[in-house]
C-alpha positions as CSV (number, residue, x, y, z in Angstrom):
1,X,130.1,154.8,160.9
2,X,131.6,151.4,161.2
3,X,133.4,150.6,157.9
4,X,134.7,147.4,159.3
5,X,131.2,145.9,159.2
6,X,130.9,146.8,155.5
7,X,134.3,145.4,154.7
8,X,133.3,142.1,156.5
9,X,130.1,141.9,154.5
10,X,132.0,142.5,151.2
11,X,134.4,139.7,152.1
12,X,131.5,137.4,153.0
13,X,129.7,138.1,149.7
14,X,132.9,137.6,147.8
15,X,133.5,134.2,149.2
16,X,129.9,133.3,148.5
17,X,130.3,134.4,144.9
18,X,133.4,132.4,144.6
19,X,131.8,129.2,146.0
20,X,129.0,129.6,143.4
21,X,131.5,129.8,140.6
22,X,133.2,126.6,141.8
23,X,129.8,124.9,141.8
24,X,129.0,126.1,138.4
25,X,132.4,124.7,137.2
26,X,131.7,121.4,139.0
27,X,128.3,121.1,137.5
28,X,129.7,121.9,134.0
29,X,132.7,119.5,134.1
30,X,131.8,117.0,136.8
31,X,134.9,118.0,138.8
32,X,137.6,120.6,139.0
33,X,140.1,118.1,137.8
34,X,138.1,117.6,134.6
35,X,137.9,121.4,134.2
36,X,141.7,121.6,134.5
37,X,142.0,118.7,132.1
38,X,139.8,120.4,129.5
39,X,142.0,123.6,129.8
40,X,145.0,121.5,129.2
41,X,143.5,119.8,126.1
42,X,142.4,123.2,124.7
43,X,145.9,124.6,125.2
44,X,147.8,121.7,123.8
45,X,148.7,121.8,120.1
46,X,148.7,118.1,119.0
47,X,149.2,116.9,115.6
48,X,145.5,115.5,115.5
49,X,144.3,119.2,115.3
50,X,141.3,120.9,116.7
51,X,138.6,118.5,115.9
52,X,140.2,115.8,118.0
53,X,140.7,118.2,120.8
54,X,137.1,119.4,120.6
55,X,135.8,115.8,120.7
56,X,138.0,114.9,123.9
57,X,136.7,118.1,125.6
58,X,133.2,117.3,124.8
59,X,133.5,114.0,126.5
60,X,134.2,115.8,129.7
61,X,131.2,118.1,129.7
62,X,127.9,117.6,131.5
63,X,125.3,119.5,129.4
64,X,122.4,117.9,131.3
65,X,123.2,120.4,134.2
66,X,122.4,123.6,132.0
67,X,119.3,124.6,133.9
68,X,120.8,124.2,137.4
69,X,123.9,126.2,136.1
70,X,121.7,129.0,134.6
71,X,120.0,129.4,138.1
72,X,123.4,129.6,139.8
73,X,124.6,132.2,137.2
74,X,121.5,134.3,138.1
75,X,122.4,134.1,141.7
76,X,125.9,135.0,141.0
77,X,124.8,138.2,139.1
78,X,122.6,139.2,142.0
79,X,125.6,138.9,144.3
80,X,127.7,140.8,142.0
81,X,125.2,143.8,142.3
82,X,125.2,143.5,146.1
83,X,129.0,143.5,146.1
84,X,129.2,146.5,143.9
85,X,126.7,148.4,146.2
86,X,128.6,147.5,149.3
87,X,131.9,148.6,147.7
88,X,130.3,152.0,146.8
89,X,129.0,152.3,150.3
90,X,132.4,151.5,151.7
91,X,134.0,154.1,149.4
92,X,131.4,156.8,150.4
93,X,132.1,156.0,154.1
94,X,135.8,156.4,153.6
95,X,135.3,159.7,151.8
96,X,136.4,158.5,148.4
97,X,135.1,160.1,145.3
98,X,132.5,158.3,143.1
99,X,134.5,159.0,140.0
100,X,137.5,157.2,141.5
101,X,135.5,154.0,142.0
102,X,133.5,153.9,138.8
103,X,135.1,156.0,136.3
104,X,133.7,154.2,133.3
105,X,130.5,152.8,134.6
106,X,127.3,153.6,132.6
107,X,124.7,152.4,134.9
108,X,123.8,154.4,138.0
109,X,123.7,152.7,141.3
110,X,120.8,152.3,143.6
111,X,121.1,155.1,146.0
112,X,118.4,153.7,148.4
113,X,120.4,150.4,148.4
114,X,123.7,152.2,149.4
115,X,121.7,154.2,152.0
116,X,120.4,151.0,153.5
117,X,123.8,149.5,153.7
118,X,125.2,152.6,155.4
119,X,122.5,152.9,157.9
120,X,122.9,149.2,158.8
121,X,126.6,149.9,159.4
122,X,125.7,152.5,162.0
123,X,125.8,155.7,160.0
124,X,123.1,158.1,158.9
125,X,123.1,159.6,155.5
126,X,120.5,161.2,153.3
127,X,119.7,160.2,149.8
128,X,120.6,163.9,148.7
129,X,124.1,163.5,150.1
130,X,124.4,160.3,148.0
131,X,123.0,162.1,144.9
132,X,125.6,164.7,145.2
133,X,128.3,162.2,145.7
134,X,127.3,160.3,142.5
135,X,126.7,163.4,140.4
136,X,129.9,164.5,138.6
137,X,131.1,168.0,139.4
138,X,131.9,170.1,136.4
139,X,134.7,172.4,137.7
140,X,136.5,174.4,135.2
141,X,140.1,173.2,134.8
142,X,142.6,176.1,135.2
143,X,144.9,176.2,132.3
144,X,148.5,176.1,133.0
145,X,150.7,178.4,131.0
146,X,154.3,177.4,130.7
147,X,156.4,180.3,131.4
């Protein structure tokens, strides 16, 4: 199985997600410089107080781009799911345990999606093998007695 192709896809998706985030910030503030300026204003503690800082930050925002930003956020969330499943496929291909990857995750991954990623990378895996990988094993822990 070619794990390098999975890694390349993860990197490509990650760059795409970062680009979307930059577009969202640019739409909200007009430019990255305005975003940095708003952060500086929020962090500063001037004698005028919070109302003056809020008013200054409000001048920099572009609320008219809300619908377009919402669409970009939806696209970014979809990319997040793709990246998650690619990372899980990469971990499976490398022989890592599922618990080491998602110790606290409460939503189960899509096994068919992971299978599709692995077969595209040149491997063959069954859904049953993925189910066994995702399902936690309950092995009794041997109690160590201090002598």
